[in-house]
N, C-alpha and C positions, 0 to 999 in steps of 0.2 A: 015415621021415617018415610020420606017421599023418594021414590025410585026415579032415577034419571031415565027419560024415554030412550028406547033403543035407537030411534032415529037420530036423536041428539048425540048419542055415543058415536054413531057412525060418522056424523058430520064433523064432530070435534076431532076424531081420529084422522079423517081425510085432510082436514085443515092443517093439523100439526105435521102430517107427512109431506104435504105439498109446500108448506112454508119453509120447512127445513131443506127440502130439495132446492128451492129457489135460493136459499141462503148459501148453500154449498156451491151452486153455480156461480153466484156473484163472487164468492171467495176465490174460485179458480180463475175467474175473469180478472180479478184485481191485479194479479201479478202481471198479466198481459197489458193491462191499461197503464201500469206504473213503469214497466220496463224501459220505455223510451226516455224517462225522466230520472230514474234511479237505478237502472240496470237490472240484472237478474242474478244477484249474488245471494249468498246465504243470509246476509243482513236484510236483503229485500224480502225474501220469503218468510224469514223469521218475524219481521215487522208486520207483514200482512197477516200471518197466522195470529200473532200476538194481539194486533188491534182487533181482529174479528173476535177473538176469544174475550178481549176486554169488553167489547160491545155485548157479547153474549152474557158475560157475568153481570154487567150493569143492567141489562135488559131483564134478566131473571130476578135480580134483587128488587128493581122497581116494579116489575110486572107482578111479583107476588103480592105486594101491597095493593096494587090496582085490582087484582083478582079478588081479594077479600072484600073490597069496598064496592066494586062494580062488576059483579059476576054475571054478565049477560052477553048474548050474541051481538048486541049493538056495540058494546065495547070491543069485542073481537073483530067486528067488521071495520071499525075505525082503525084498529091496529093494522089490518091487512091493507087498507087503502093508503094509510100513511107509509107503510112499508113499500108499496108500489111506487110512491113518489120518491122515497129515499133510494130506491133501486137505480135511479137515474143519476145519482151523485157522481159516479165514476165517469159516466158519459160526459157530463158537464165539466168535471174536473179536467179531463183530457183536453177538451176544447179550450178551456181557459189557459192551461199551461202552454198549449201549442200557439195560441194567439198572443200571449203576453211574455212568454219565457220568464215568468215570475219566479219559477223554481230555481233558475240559475243564480239568483241572488243569495241563495242559501248554500253553505258548505254541505258536502255530501252527507256527513255524519248527522247533521240536523235535518237535512232534506228527506232522508229515507223515512224516519218515523213521522215527520210532519206531514208528508204527502200520504203516507199510509193512513194516518188518522183522518185526514181530510177526505180521502176517497172511500174509506171502508167503515168508519165508526158508525155513521148514521144508519145504514141498512142493517148492520149487525145488531145494533141496539134495538131498533124498532121491531125487527122480526123475532127477536128473542123475548119480547114482552108477551108473546103468544103462548109460550109453553106453560107458565104457571096458571094462566087463565083457563086453558083447556083442561088442566088437571082439576082445577076448582069446579068447572062445569060438569066433569064426568064423575066426581066423587059425591056420593050421597051418604056414605057410611064410612067412618074412620077405619073400620075393620078391613075395608077394601083398599085402603090408601096405598099399601105396598104394591098390590097387583096393578092398580090403575097407573100409579107412577111408573112402574116398570114397563107397562104397555106404552105409555106416552113416550118414555125415553127410547124404547125400542123402535117405535114408529118414527120418531125424529131421526134416529140414527139410520134407519132404512131409507128415509127420505134423502139424507145426505149421501147414502150409498147410490141411490138412483141418480141424484144430481152429479155425482162423481163420474159415473160411467157414461151418462148421456153427454156431459160436457166434453170429456176426454176423447170419446170415440165418435161422436156424431155432431154435436153443436159446433165445436171449433173447426171441424172438417168441412162443414157446409155453410156456415153463417159467419158474418163479421161480428166483432165484439159488440157494436152498437145494436145490431139486430137481435143478438141474444139478450142483451140488457132490456131492450124494449119488450121482447117476448116475456121475460120474467115479470116486468112491471105490469104489462097487460094482464097476465095470468093472475097476479095477486089482486089487481083491481077488480077483475071479474069475480074472483072468489070472494072478495070483500062485499061487493054489492049483493051477491047471492046470499051471503051470510046475513046481511042486513034484513032480508025478507023473512028470516026464520022467527025472530022475536021471542027468543027463549031467555028466561032469567032463572038462575040457580035458586033452589028453595031457600027461603030466609030461615035463619036459625032463631029459635026461641030463646036460647041462652045468650047471655051477654058475652061480648068479646073479651071482657075483663075476667081473667082467671084469678082464683084465690091466691093470696100472696105466696104461700108455701109452694103451690103448684107452679106459679110464675117463676120462682127461683129455681125449682127443679127443671122447668122447661129451659131456662137459660143455661143451666149447667149441661143439660142434654145437648142443647144446640152447640155450645162451644166444643163439646166432645165430638159431636157430629162433624162440625167444621174441620176439626183437626184430622179426622179420619178421611173425609172425602178430599180434602186438600192434598194430603199425602198420597192417597190412591190415584188421584188424577195427575199429580206430578209424575208418578211412576208410569202411568198409562201413556201420557204424552211423550215422556222420555223414551219409553219403549218403542213407540211408533216412529219417532225420529231416528232412533238407533237402528230400527229394522231396515230402513232404506239404505243406511250406510253399511249395515251388516251383510245385506244381500247383494250390494253393488259389485263386489269382486266375483260373485258367483253368477249373477244374472245380468249384470250391466245396468246402465241407467238410461231410461227412455220413458216415453209416455206410457208404455205398457207396464213397465216395472212400477212406476209411481201409482198408476191407476190400480194395478193389481194389488199392491201392498195396502193402499188406503182402503180399497174395497174389502179385502179380507179382514182388516182391522175393524172396519165399521160393522161388518157382518158379525164378527165375534162379539163386539160391544152390544149390538142390537139383541142378539140372542141372550147375552148375559143380562141385559136390562130386563127382558121379559121373564127369564127364569128367576132372576133376583127378586122381582116383584111377587112371584108365586111363593118363593121361599119366605119372603118377609112376612106374608100373611099366614104362613104355615097352614095351607089348605088341608082338608080332611085326608085326601089320598096320601099326601106327603107325610102327615103325622102317623097314619096307619103303617106305612112302609117303614118309618123310623122305629116305631114301636115293635114291629115284627122282627126287624134286624137286631134290636137291642134285647128283646125278650127271649129270643130263641138262641140258645147257646151254640147249637150246631151251625146255624146260619152265620152267626157272628164269627165263629172259629174259621169257617170256610172263607169268609170274606177277608179276614185278617191274614190268614195263611196265604191266600192268593196274592194279596197286596205285598206281603213280605217276599214271596217268591219272585214277583215281578221286579221288585227292587234288587233282589239278589242277582237275577239274570241281567239286569241293566248294568250292574257294576262288575260282573264277572269278566267281560272282555278286558277291562282295564287291569284287573288282577292278573289275567293270563299274560298280558303284555309285560307287566312288571316282573312276574315270576320267571317268564321265559328269558328275559334279559339277565336276571341274576343267576339263574341255575341252568340255563340252556336246556330247558325241558322241551320235549317234542310237542308238536301241535295237538295230537290227539288227547293230551292231558287236559286240554280245554274242556272236553266233554265232562270229565269228572269234576273239574272246578265249578262248572256251571251247576251241576247237581248239588254240590256241597253248598254253594252260595245260595241257591234257591231254597234248599231245605233249612239252612241256618236262618236265613232271613224270615222265612215263614214261621218257624218256631219262635224266634225272638219276638216278632211282632205279636204273635198270639199270646205269648206269656205276659208281655208288657201291657198290652192294651185290652185284653179281654175283660169286660166289666165284671166286678164282683157282684154277688147277690145284693148287697146293700146298695151299690151304685145303680143296679138295674131297677130296684124298687123306687129309688129316688127319682130316676129319670122317667120312669113310666108314670109316676104320680104327678110330677111337676112339669113334665115335658122337657124339651131341649131348649135351653135359654137362647134368646136371640143373639146375645153376645158370643155364645159358643159357635153358633152358625156363622156369624160374621167373621170371627177370628179364624175359624176353619177355612172360610173362603179366602181370606188374606194369606193364610199359610199355604194353601193349595196354589194360589197365584204365584207365591214365591218359589214353590217347588217346581211349578211348570216353567217359570223363568229360568231356573237352574238347568232344567232339562234341555233348554235351547242349546246351552253350551255342551251338555253331556252328549246330546245327539250329534252335534257338529264335530266334537272331538273324535267320536268314533267314526263318523263318516269321512273324516280326513284320511282314514286308513283304507277307504274304499273309493273306487273310481266312480263318483256320482256326478261329476261335472261334465261328463261327456255324454254322447248319445247312447252309449252302451253301459249299463251297470254291470260291473264284474264283481266276483266274490272278493272279499278282503284278503290281504296277504296272510292273516292268521287263520283263515279258513272258518270252520264252523263255530268256533267260540263266539263269533259275531252274528250268529244266525238270527237272533231276535231282532237286532237293529237292521240287519240285512233284509229280513222279511218285511219289516215295516217300510223301509225305503223302497223295496221292490214293489210292494202293494201300491204305494203312492205313485211310483213311476208308471205302473201299468194303468192306473186310473187317469192320470193327467197326460200321459203320452210324452213325446219328445218335442212337441211344438212349444216355441218359446213362451207364448202367452200362457199356455197351460202349465208349463214349468213354473212360471212366476207365481201363479195362483196356488199350485200344488205345494211349492216350497214355503211360501208365506203361510199357507194353511197349516202345514206340518209343524212349523216352528213357532208361530206367533198366534194362531187362532185361539188355542186353549188359554194362554195367559190373558189375552184381551177379553175372552169370554168370562173368565173369573173376575177380572177387574170391573167388567160391566155389571156384575151382580151386586156390587157394593152400594152404589147410590140408592137404589130402591129400598134396600134393607135399612140403611141409615135414616132415610126419610121416614120410614114406617116407625122406627124406634123413637123418632123425635116429635111426631105429631100427637098432641094431647087430645084434640077434638077436631070436629069437622070445620069449625069456624076459623081455625088457624092453618088449614091445609095450604092455602095459597102462599102465604108469607113464608111458612116453613119450607115448602118445596122450592120456592123461588130462591130463598136465601141459601139453602143447602146447595142447590144447583149453581148458584152464583159463586159460592166459595169453591165448589168443585172446578168450575171453569177458571177461577183465579189460580188454582193449583196447576191447571193445564197451561196457563199463561206463563207462570214462573218456570214450569218444566220446559216450555218451548224456548224461552230466552236462555236459561241456564244451560240446557243441553245443547242447543244450537250454537251458542256462542263459545262455551267454555268446556263442558264436560267431555264431549266426544273427542275434541282436539287434544284435551289434556290426558284423558284416561284411555281412549280407544274403545272400540265397540265391545270387546270381550269383558274388559273391566267394568264398562258401563252396565252391562247386563248383570254382572255379579253384584254391583252396587244396588241396582233396582231390587234384586231378589233379597238382598240383606235388609233394605229399608222395609220391604213388605213383611218380612219375617219379624223384624223388631216391632213393627206396628201391630201385627197379629199377637205378639207376646203381650204387649201392653193392653190391648183391647180385651183379650180373653184371659188375662192373668195367668200366663203360661205356667208359672211356678205352682199353681194350685190345681192343675189339671194334668194327669199323667199322659193322656193322649196328645194334648197340645205340646207338652214338654218334649215328648219323644220326637214328634214330627218337626217341631220347631228346631230342635237340636240338629236334626239332619240338615235342614235348609240353611240355618245360620252357619253351621260348620262347613257346609259345602261352599257357601258364599265367601267365608273368610279364607278358606284354604284352597279354593278352586284353582287359582293360578299355579299353585305348587303341584296340583294333581294333574294338570294338563300342561306339560312342558312346551308344547307347540305354540301356546298362546304368545309367548314372548318374542318369537321370531317369524311371525306370519308376515308382517309388513315392516318396512324400514321407517315408515311414518304414516300416521293416520291424522288427517286434517279434517276440517269441516266440509271439504269438497271431495277428497279422494282418499282411498287406501293406496298408498304408494309403495311399490316394491321394486327393488333393483336386483337383477339376477346376473351375476358375473360369469355364469357358465353357459350363456346362450350362444347360439350359432346363427349366422345370417349368410346364406348362400356359401356355406363352407368356411366362413370366417369367424373366428372366436371374437365375440363382442359382449358388451353388457347391455341388457335390455331393461327398459323402464316400463312398468305396467302401472296404469292409472285405473283402479278398479278392475274391470273385466277386459280392458283394452290394452294390448301391447302397443304403446304409443311411440317409442323411439328405440333405435339401436345405436349404440355409441362404442366406438373403438377408443378405449382409454388412452392408448399410446399414439394414436394417429388422428389428430383433429381434422385431417383432410377427408376422412371417411364420412359419408352422408347416410348410406344405407338405403332408405326409401328412394325410389327413382323419381317420385314427384318432387323431392327436394333437389334432385339434379336439374329438373326443369327450372325451378326457382333460381338456382345458382346460375344457370345459363342466361336467364333473362336479367339477372342482376349484373352480370358481366356486360351485357348490352347497354344497360342503363349507365354503368360506370364509364363505358366508352364515350357516351354522349356528355356525361357530367362528372368531371373529376372529383367533385365534392358530393357525391351521391349520398343521400340520406335514405335509410331503409327502415320500415316499420314492420315488425312481426307481431301479429296478434295471436297469442297462444304459444307459450314457451315450451311446454313439454320437457323433453330432455335437453333442450337448448342445443341440439345437434347442429341445426342450420346456423344460428348465430355464432356458434363456436367455429364452424367452418368459415364463415365470412370473416371473422376476426383473425383467423389464421391465414386464409388464402387471399383475401382482399382487404388488407389492413387499412386502406384509405377510406373504407366505407364505415360510416357511423350507423350502428344498429340499435334502435329502440325496441325493446321486447315488452309487450303488455301481457302480463300473466296474472290472472285473478287470484291464484293461490300462492301465497309466499312460500308455502311448504314445498311446492314443486321447484321453485328457484333454489331453496335451501338444499334440496337433494342434489340438484345439478352441480352446485358448488362443492358439496361435501363428498359426493360419491361418483359423479360423472365427469370429473376433471375439468369443469368450468372454472376459470381463474380470473381474478381481477387484474392479473398481469399476464398478458398474452406472450407466447413464445413464437417469434418469427423464425421460420426455418426455410432459408433459401427459396426454392419454388417446387411445389409438387404439381404434377400434371393434373389439374382439376381435382376431382374427387376420386380418380382412379387409383392414386397412390403410387405412381411411378416417379421416382426421384430423378430429376434431370440435372440438378446441380448439388454440390456437396453442402451439407447442412452447416449453417452458421447461426447459432442461437443468440437471440437478443431479446431481452425482456423489456416490454413497454406497457404503459397503461392500456387496459382493454378499451375497445370502442363500443362495448356492449353496455346498455343502460337498462336494467330491469325496472319495470313500472308495474306496481301491484294494484290493479283496480279493474273494474269491468271495462271491456273493450269499447262498448258504445259510449260510456261516459267519458273515456279518454278522447275518443274521436270527436265527440260533440262539443266538449268543453275545455279540454286541456291542450290538445294538439295545436301547433301553430299552423295557420292557414297557408296553403301553397308550399309546404315545407318538404314533403317526402316525394322522392322520385319513384319509389317502388313500395307498395304495401302488399304484404302477404298475410292472408288470414288462414290460420291453421288451428283455430279454436274448435274444440269438439266436446260434446257431452256424450261419452262413449262413442257411438258411431255417428251421431247426429250433430249438426252445427246448431248452436243456440239460436232459437227462432228470431230473437230481436237483432241478430247480426246478419240477417238474410233479407231484410225488407227494403223497399224502395227508399223510404225515408233514411235508413242507415246508409245506403249507397250514396244518396245525395250528400250526406254529411261527410262521407269518405272523400268524395270528389273535391270538397272544399279544402281539404288538407293536402291534396295531391298537387304537385307542380303542374304547370299547363300541359306538359307532355308526359305526366306521370302515368303509371300503370298499376292497376289493382288485380291481384291474383287471389281468387277464392278457391280453397281446397274443400272438396267434399267427397263422400263415398257413395257411389251409386253404380247402377248397371247402365251401360251405354244403350243397350237394346230395350230393356224394360224399365229403366229408371224414370221416375216422374220428377224427382227433386231437381236434377240437373236441368231439365227442361224448364221448370219453374224459375230456377236461378238465372238461366240465360234470358228468359223473357223479362224477368224483373230488372236485370242489369241493363237491358236495352233501353229501359226508361231513363237511364242516367248517362250511359256512355254510348258514343257513336259506333264504336267497334267492339263487338263481343265475340269471342272464339271459345271453342271447346278444345282443350289440349290433353293429350294422353302421352304416356312414356313409351308406348309401343305404336306401330303404324296402324292407321285406320284402314289400310288397303293391303291386299295380298300381292304376291309377285305378279299377278296378271292385271293388276290395277283395279281389281274389283273391291268395292266398298265392303268392309266387314262390320256388321253390327254385333259386336262382341257380347256374349252372355256372361253372367256372373258380375259380382260387385268389384269395382275398381276404385282406386284413388284418382280422381279426375281434378283438373284445374280449369276454372272458367276465367278467361282473360277479359278485362274491361279497360278501355282507354278511349281517348278522343282522337287517336291516330292508329292506323293499322299496324299489325305486328310485322316487323321487318326481319323475315327469316334469312334473306340474303345477307343482311347486315349482321345478323347473329352468327351465321356460319363464318363470315369474314372475321369477326371479332375472335372467334374460337381459333381459327387458323393463325391469326396475327399473334395471339398470345403464345401459342406453341412455337411459332417461328421466332419470336423475339427471344425466347428462352434458349433457343438452339443457335442463336447468332445468325439467323437468316438462312440456315441450312434447310435443304429440302430432301436430304438423304433418307429421312425416315417417313417420307410420304407426306410431309407437311404441305407441299404444294397442292396436294389433294386435301381431303378433309381427314386428317389424322385424329383430330380430337373427336371423340364419340359424342354425338348429339342425342339427347333424350326428348327433344321438343318436337312432337308431331301434332300438327294442327289440322282439324277437320275443316275442309274448305267450305266456303259459304253455301254453295249449292247443296252439298251433302248435309250440311248442318240444317238447312231449311227443310230438307226431306226428312231428316231424323226428327225434327221438331213436330212435324205433322204426321209422323208414322203412328198408327194406333198402338197403344201400349197394352199388351196382354196382361191379364191378371192384376190390373191396377184398379184400385178402388175409385180413382178419379177418372178412369177411362181416358178419353182424349180431350177433356175439358181444359182450356188454357188457364193456367193458374198464374196470377200475379200476386206476389207476396208483398203485403203492406202491414203496417203496425196494427191495422184493424183486422187483418186476416192473414195469418201465417201458420198454416197447419203443417209445419215442417216434419214433426214426428209421424203424422198421418201419411205424408208423402214418402216417408222412409219405411213404411210398414213392411214392404217386401224385403228390404235389407235386414231389418230386425228379425223377421221370421226365418230368413235363410242364413243367419249369421254362422250356423254350424259349418257351412261350406267354407273352404279356405278362400281368403280374398287374394286378389292379385293387385300388387301395387303398380 
């Protein structure tokens, strides 16, 4: 047997690490490249991920056969150089689409997958050829196949982890898309040419590649079994990853930091699982000795089993306390006794059921622990860890954990185990948002992903008959694993989350893993697996009955949001219904009074719409981002002559507005209400007429670029948000240019964003970018920019601000005249109520040009971008990076 040189091992490991880092960078860039042509919807990202995974699956399948035939560094170098060339396909694709508009000839439902394949398949496929080849080059003995495979998978996952963090936090903040793509291509090319200089070829096998017929049949059966296992496990892993982002969105919000943090923790868990799974697959000497010690010593086994049972008992004790207290009105101190009883019973039960008999110990010590038992135990533990996600969250709902301060639960010390666990995590991660994201993702999802990452190396080791088949077996197993992830991506992204919700989705994943473990390990023949499997399967089947709070957490869970309506909210002393989209309180609605707007930035929009209506009796208004439909409902009620189109990407949001927030297809006209203040000046005379609101469900950019009529709208208001941030592709110069084409010649564009006047970088970038398209750009707030002495105030803290863009200056005198005229006309020309002055309250305060220029050039403290002038383009739009200060300071109350 010829050993692989240590130098070659290091080179192969470095190549697989860097190649996968480059692949992940390209995957993150793909969504940005494609957004101008297919939007940034769930379908877009699902297609990008699905196509990349398809390329990975095909690359591993083909790469495995190449590896067995041409196992040399020359082949590896060729793959790297070809990968460098294919890294430029997205760059070229964007230029072709911009130059020809060829994509507009395809309907959107065909265009999304077609462009995703055209932009993403080639680099994903070529870079995935590398993995089976590096495995082949590093393995010289089939007995090490598990460890080497696990190491390669771990390094590839760590490479993806590095690419994820570098792209999200650094590359996109400092470089354009083309610069990053060229950097990846150049790095791969240099790596390829350096690899070409090594000249290493894997040792040739003396044995023929042709296996005996019986062994060939056995190998095929093993492979089909392996395919089924890794397909199902990868389906569950990808489904869990997609579910995690939606599961944590109501707690942590949605931003670059949440996505990057979640993906990072998932990849870290998978990487560590790959590495440990490889060691377990080969059953190294240390692992075998530890297992034999635990099995052979009755005292050690008893202690381990009793401890495990006690932990399980303590975990379920709080639920028992809550149920018993409700039924029998028992005092809280009884919880201590129930804890001890549950712990003792659990420990004794587990010890009696699972302690090996003398006969079993002799058999296990003689024959060792079967690989199928280890694999099925891994799957069962993954299912159990997935169930624990819900168990922990159910208990934590009784604790104040989503605030800066963690307080003791209402039932006191019966929750002390979970309370201590959460308190430990809180102390470790702190209250900083980024640390909270990493901490909570780690606490809930790291262990399940770690266990799922252990599966592939074990399966590959069980399926490899000899060294000559390592490449094709590893490649085919990894390809099927990736195919399972593809199916998981599409099925979960398109259907399961929206149909089942995140809690039921997690229960389903745990159930599937448990059933798979039962089939792999023949649960009915093993008392240990039977007991643990019964716990997991039972918990998965009856989990929703054990946690009553699941069913009423949200009014609707869609592919985009967890939507909740609270009818007991209060806004400035007024009883209202509030609409929450994930972590953001998006809208306040007075069910009985459609003239109520709530947020003062909507008052600004209403005043400017009145001004537009004064100039154009047939005013057309476009609202991008429906939310609670508060503003469109106000327009339909107060200004019935205005037609309002509302572009909302999530049909579920519109559904909730109609079902729960009093939006109706038949509007009720009621005399006249004084603006949105709610003062009735004439008696109500109800008349039902068809609503002037037209909901449009699609990505805002696609509607503006392709569906909207040119020169049609007199006022466009953009209020689309991802949590606190505006979607990046709705902030660029190219998007502003498209908006201008659908505006009337004297039309106005109002951009809503959340930022700090004094320290904000985003609003400065937005103003600078809008100046590239519009002659006049203003910053508007709902409170004065000046104090009583006329001194300019650079307000601190985050605001809801409006950036005004048009080809004519804002007419404030005309605005005030319109407001006075409206009130006077309803009072029959009377001035008794002070209408001769300005009785109508105005919320529109404009920062004058000189002060705006001074603010634009004022150095921004604590800003990552300093005073660098940022111009947002499709090639460079680091919107979340510009919002970093707002995300980090979101615990502070915002001022509207």
